[in-house]
KOLLO-949754 format. One record per residue (C-alpha): residue number from 1; residue in three letters; x, y, z. Coordinates in Angstrom, 3 decimals. Layout:
// KOLLO-949754
SITE NUM ALA X Y Z
...
//
This chain:
// KOLLO-949754
SITE 1 UNK 207.829 88.598 164.862
SITE 2 UNK 209.131 85.324 166.305
SITE 3 UNK 208.095 81.863 165.108
SITE 4 UNK 206.236 81.355 168.381
SITE 5 UNK 204.295 84.577 167.846
SITE 6 UNK 203.257 83.366 164.390
SITE 7 UNK 202.059 80.039 165.824
SITE 8 UNK 200.047 81.853 168.490
SITE 9 UNK 198.308 84.141 166.028
SITE 10 UNK 194.632 83.309 165.788
SITE 11 UNK 193.716 81.264 162.733
SITE 12 UNK 190.807 83.201 161.276
SITE 13 UNK 190.885 81.397 157.930
SITE 14 UNK 187.641 79.544 158.646
SITE 15 UNK 185.679 82.596 159.762
SITE 16 UNK 186.827 85.222 157.248
SITE 17 UNK 184.690 84.012 154.346
SITE 18 UNK 182.059 86.712 153.899
SITE 19 UNK 182.150 87.342 150.128
SITE 20 UNK 182.339 84.759 147.348
SITE 21 UNK 182.735 84.921 143.580
SITE 22 UNK 181.911 81.982 141.310
SITE 23 UNK 183.309 82.371 137.791
SITE 24 UNK 181.686 80.177 135.175
SITE 25 UNK 178.528 79.743 137.227
SITE 26 UNK 175.796 77.460 135.954
SITE 27 UNK 173.785 74.384 136.958
SITE 28 UNK 175.451 71.559 138.835
SITE 29 UNK 178.389 72.061 141.172
SITE 30 UNK 178.534 75.858 141.085
SITE 31 UNK 174.792 76.242 141.676
SITE 32 UNK 174.920 73.832 144.620
SITE 33 UNK 177.892 75.667 146.116
SITE 34 UNK 176.223 79.053 145.619
SITE 35 UNK 173.153 77.899 147.554
SITE 36 UNK 175.224 76.458 150.383
SITE 37 UNK 177.340 79.608 150.657
SITE 38 UNK 174.216 81.760 150.723
SITE 39 UNK 172.735 79.566 153.462
SITE 40 UNK 175.781 80.474 155.547
SITE 41 UNK 175.078 84.175 155.081
SITE 42 UNK 177.916 84.662 152.596
SITE 43 UNK 177.432 87.235 149.823
SITE 44 UNK 177.637 85.579 146.423
SITE 45 UNK 178.440 87.016 143.008
SITE 46 UNK 177.880 84.848 139.922
SITE 47 UNK 179.852 85.467 136.732
SITE 48 UNK 179.269 83.914 133.330
SITE 49 UNK 179.481 84.784 129.657
SITE 50 UNK 175.676 84.565 129.637
SITE 51 UNK 173.872 85.608 132.807
SITE 52 UNK 170.350 84.908 131.518
SITE 53 UNK 170.661 81.308 132.677
SITE 54 UNK 171.530 82.539 136.187
SITE 55 UNK 168.441 84.655 136.793
SITE 56 UNK 166.526 81.967 138.691
SITE 57 UNK 169.450 81.032 140.937
SITE 58 UNK 170.370 84.679 141.508
SITE 59 UNK 166.798 85.515 142.517
SITE 60 UNK 166.615 82.473 144.794
SITE 61 UNK 169.735 83.341 146.814
SITE 62 UNK 169.914 87.111 146.302
SITE 63 UNK 173.153 86.917 144.344
SITE 64 UNK 174.621 89.552 142.071
SITE 65 UNK 175.360 88.558 138.472
SITE 66 UNK 178.061 89.896 136.169
SITE 67 UNK 178.697 89.115 132.512
SITE 68 UNK 182.313 88.063 132.056
SITE 69 UNK 184.438 86.371 129.405
SITE 70 UNK 186.999 84.737 131.679
SITE 71 UNK 189.572 84.427 128.921
SITE 72 UNK 189.622 88.167 128.220
SITE 73 UNK 191.840 90.341 130.420
SITE 74 UNK 189.692 93.471 130.187
SITE 75 UNK 186.541 91.503 131.006
SITE 76 UNK 188.168 89.941 134.078
SITE 77 UNK 189.410 93.366 135.180
SITE 78 UNK 185.863 94.722 134.891
SITE 79 UNK 184.559 91.746 136.875
SITE 80 UNK 186.883 92.435 139.789
SITE 81 UNK 186.047 96.131 139.630
SITE 82 UNK 182.446 95.010 140.212
SITE 83 UNK 183.604 92.767 143.049
SITE 84 UNK 185.325 95.705 144.747
SITE 85 UNK 182.436 98.076 144.132
SITE 86 UNK 179.541 95.773 145.061
SITE 87 UNK 181.046 93.537 147.741
SITE 88 UNK 184.033 95.516 148.976
SITE 89 UNK 186.420 92.694 148.050
SITE 90 UNK 186.357 88.920 147.963
SITE 91 UNK 187.316 86.051 150.290
SITE 92 UNK 186.524 82.993 148.146
SITE 93 UNK 186.856 82.608 144.387
SITE 94 UNK 185.910 79.470 142.473
SITE 95 UNK 187.103 79.125 138.879
SITE 96 UNK 184.738 76.757 137.106
SITE 97 UNK 184.818 77.416 133.310
SITE 98 UNK 186.083 75.001 130.702
SITE 99 UNK 185.520 74.515 127.008
SITE 100 UNK 185.854 70.919 125.845
SITE 101 UNK 187.044 70.492 122.270
SITE 102 UNK 186.753 66.813 121.455
SITE 103 UNK 187.415 64.855 118.291
SITE 104 UNK 190.183 63.088 116.403
SITE 105 UNK 193.524 64.837 116.777
SITE 106 UNK 194.048 65.172 113.025
SITE 107 UNK 190.673 66.858 112.608
SITE 108 UNK 191.052 69.456 115.369
SITE 109 UNK 190.719 73.074 114.258
SITE 110 UNK 193.678 75.025 115.726
SITE 111 UNK 191.480 78.094 116.226
SITE 112 UNK 188.980 76.083 118.272
SITE 113 UNK 191.812 74.519 120.273
SITE 114 UNK 193.208 77.970 121.017
SITE 115 UNK 189.770 79.118 122.161
SITE 116 UNK 189.428 76.083 124.439
SITE 117 UNK 192.793 76.829 126.045
SITE 118 UNK 191.895 80.512 126.407
SITE 119 UNK 188.800 79.666 128.429
SITE 120 UNK 190.048 76.640 130.357
SITE 121 UNK 193.490 77.780 131.503
SITE 122 UNK 194.287 81.358 130.434
SITE 123 UNK 191.059 82.447 132.122
SITE 124 UNK 192.172 80.639 135.256
SITE 125 UNK 195.429 82.597 135.204
SITE 126 UNK 193.673 85.942 134.737
SITE 127 UNK 191.199 85.266 137.543
SITE 128 UNK 193.940 83.935 139.831
SITE 129 UNK 196.059 87.021 139.263
SITE 130 UNK 193.205 89.372 140.144
SITE 131 UNK 192.064 87.277 143.106
SITE 132 UNK 195.413 86.724 144.827
SITE 133 UNK 196.333 90.381 144.456
SITE 134 UNK 193.396 91.194 146.722
SITE 135 UNK 193.686 88.160 148.992
SITE 136 UNK 197.398 88.572 149.706
SITE 137 UNK 196.817 92.241 150.559
SITE 138 UNK 194.161 91.337 153.120
SITE 139 UNK 196.153 88.363 154.456
SITE 140 UNK 193.606 85.644 153.736
SITE 141 UNK 191.493 84.114 150.988
SITE 142 UNK 190.469 80.909 149.236
SITE 143 UNK 191.047 80.283 145.534
SITE 144 UNK 189.538 77.060 144.197
SITE 145 UNK 189.774 75.514 140.731
SITE 146 UNK 187.426 72.882 139.306
SITE 147 UNK 189.401 70.244 137.443
SITE 148 UNK 188.402 66.986 135.792
SITE 149 UNK 189.580 63.458 135.048
SITE 150 UNK 191.461 65.105 132.170
SITE 151 UNK 193.550 67.035 134.713
SITE 152 UNK 195.553 63.877 135.395
SITE 153 UNK 194.966 61.576 132.403
SITE 154 UNK 194.545 62.427 128.756
SITE 155 UNK 191.863 60.525 126.915
SITE 156 UNK 191.839 59.623 123.232
SITE 157 UNK 190.108 62.190 121.011
SITE 158 UNK 190.231 64.754 123.825
SITE 159 UNK 193.701 66.327 123.548
SITE 160 UNK 192.618 70.002 123.815
SITE 161 UNK 190.561 69.364 126.965
SITE 162 UNK 193.466 67.488 128.577
SITE 163 UNK 195.881 70.263 127.562
SITE 164 UNK 193.694 72.891 129.205
SITE 165 UNK 193.006 70.948 132.383
SITE 166 UNK 196.643 69.858 132.820
SITE 167 UNK 197.678 73.506 132.570
SITE 168 UNK 195.003 74.611 135.021
SITE 169 UNK 196.253 72.029 137.519
SITE 170 UNK 199.822 73.276 137.105
SITE 171 UNK 198.619 76.831 137.676
SITE 172 UNK 196.870 75.801 140.900
SITE 173 UNK 199.976 74.045 142.209
SITE 174 UNK 202.231 76.991 141.424
SITE 175 UNK 199.928 79.624 142.934
SITE 176 UNK 199.409 77.476 146.046
SITE 177 UNK 203.139 77.321 146.684
SITE 178 UNK 203.728 80.992 145.995
SITE 179 UNK 200.831 82.450 147.965
SITE 180 UNK 200.145 79.881 150.670
SITE 181 UNK 202.673 81.663 152.924
SITE 182 UNK 200.706 84.875 152.279
SITE 183 UNK 197.555 83.326 153.770
SITE 184 UNK 195.916 82.353 150.466
SITE 185 UNK 194.565 78.801 150.392
SITE 186 UNK 194.597 77.446 146.826
SITE 187 UNK 193.007 74.085 146.068
SITE 188 UNK 192.340 72.107 142.890
SITE 189 UNK 189.454 69.639 142.696
SITE 190 UNK 189.664 66.674 140.345
SITE 191 UNK 186.072 65.812 139.433
SITE 192 UNK 186.584 62.271 138.176
SITE 193 UNK 183.148 61.441 136.806
SITE 194 UNK 179.999 62.932 135.355
SITE 195 UNK 177.927 65.326 137.452
SITE 196 UNK 174.175 65.070 137.832
SITE 197 UNK 172.095 68.113 136.837
SITE 198 UNK 168.592 69.026 135.684
SITE 199 UNK 169.641 68.300 132.128
SITE 200 UNK 171.620 65.211 133.119
SITE 201 UNK 169.584 63.283 135.704
SITE 202 UNK 170.862 60.306 137.624
SITE 203 UNK 171.090 57.016 135.817
SITE 204 UNK 171.966 53.437 136.511
SITE 205 UNK 175.230 51.948 135.380
SITE 206 UNK 175.515 48.504 133.806
SITE 207 UNK 175.499 46.906 137.266
SITE 208 UNK 172.293 48.650 138.324
SITE 209 UNK 173.956 51.193 140.636
SITE 210 UNK 172.185 54.547 140.761
SITE 211 UNK 175.265 56.481 141.881
SITE 212 UNK 176.901 56.511 138.465
SITE 213 UNK 176.864 60.323 138.448
SITE 214 UNK 178.283 62.607 141.133
SITE 215 UNK 175.702 64.410 143.257
SITE 216 UNK 176.505 68.148 142.903
SITE 217 UNK 175.350 68.825 146.480
SITE 218 UNK 177.815 66.224 147.745
SITE 219 UNK 180.601 67.786 145.696
SITE 220 UNK 179.702 71.235 147.049
SITE 221 UNK 179.895 69.856 150.587
SITE 222 UNK 183.487 68.815 149.868
SITE 223 UNK 184.280 72.309 148.607
SITE 224 UNK 182.855 73.720 151.846
SITE 225 UNK 184.807 71.248 153.973
SITE 226 UNK 187.990 72.324 152.187
SITE 227 UNK 187.062 75.962 152.669
SITE 228 UNK 186.691 75.309 156.410
SITE 229 UNK 190.102 73.673 156.843
SITE 230 UNK 192.449 75.266 159.391
SITE 231 UNK 195.627 76.546 157.813
SITE 232 UNK 197.741 74.003 159.686
SITE 233 UNK 196.350 71.288 157.386
SITE 234 UNK 195.253 72.720 154.042
SITE 235 UNK 194.458 70.400 151.157
SITE 236 UNK 195.892 71.590 147.855
SITE 237 UNK 194.214 68.894 145.783
SITE 238 UNK 191.083 66.828 146.346
SITE 239 UNK 189.901 64.044 144.045
SITE 240 UNK 186.228 63.081 143.921
SITE 241 UNK 184.558 60.211 142.093
SITE 242 UNK 181.394 58.120 142.468
SITE 243 UNK 182.064 54.962 144.423
SITE 244 UNK 181.091 52.905 141.389
SITE 245 UNK 183.579 54.686 139.095
SITE 246 UNK 186.406 52.506 137.837
SITE 247 UNK 189.879 53.854 138.547
//
């Protein structure tokens, strides 16, 4: 096939999203995205270590739920078996889990640090491996990772969280470069600020601004906008913060 033939091929990347998997689903960003995907007629599967908390959302949007420990290879394999069986494959995967382990460096328990890294970044690798295997075979797909301020700057008393999020960001960059030419759009989202939820309602900052927390619906809209990008101009990293957040 000539270069001109490749250019002329129809870009179906914005219309091929029919089936979505959210790993680490819960309130906030993932719930907002699940609702917006469902409103588009996209099948949604929600995965979490505890699916009890997802029953209301799943009932609301007609989503399937699967129990999954993202940091365990056999559990991730079983999750994608369910994806294949129940949805016939997947077009969009969002990796959302993380396990903060905060405290003074000299007081950190190595076992807890290892667990935090298992969930935050090893799980991302396992899910990415399973997802891109399917997406590359079908010639399209979207793989998104939820990052944090800690993805780009390590804070005091938060070394394990920064370690996990830095590694997850590196994973996203590597997979994007390897599988972008195979039609797989990989993007990493730096969520630089707190996110509003039912358990964390909006609040004013010291200056009286009420936008001190990110609106999860607004964040989900950015995920959707990235999902809709034509392949001639894919974003591989998007940074979001409230306008009142200090850089």
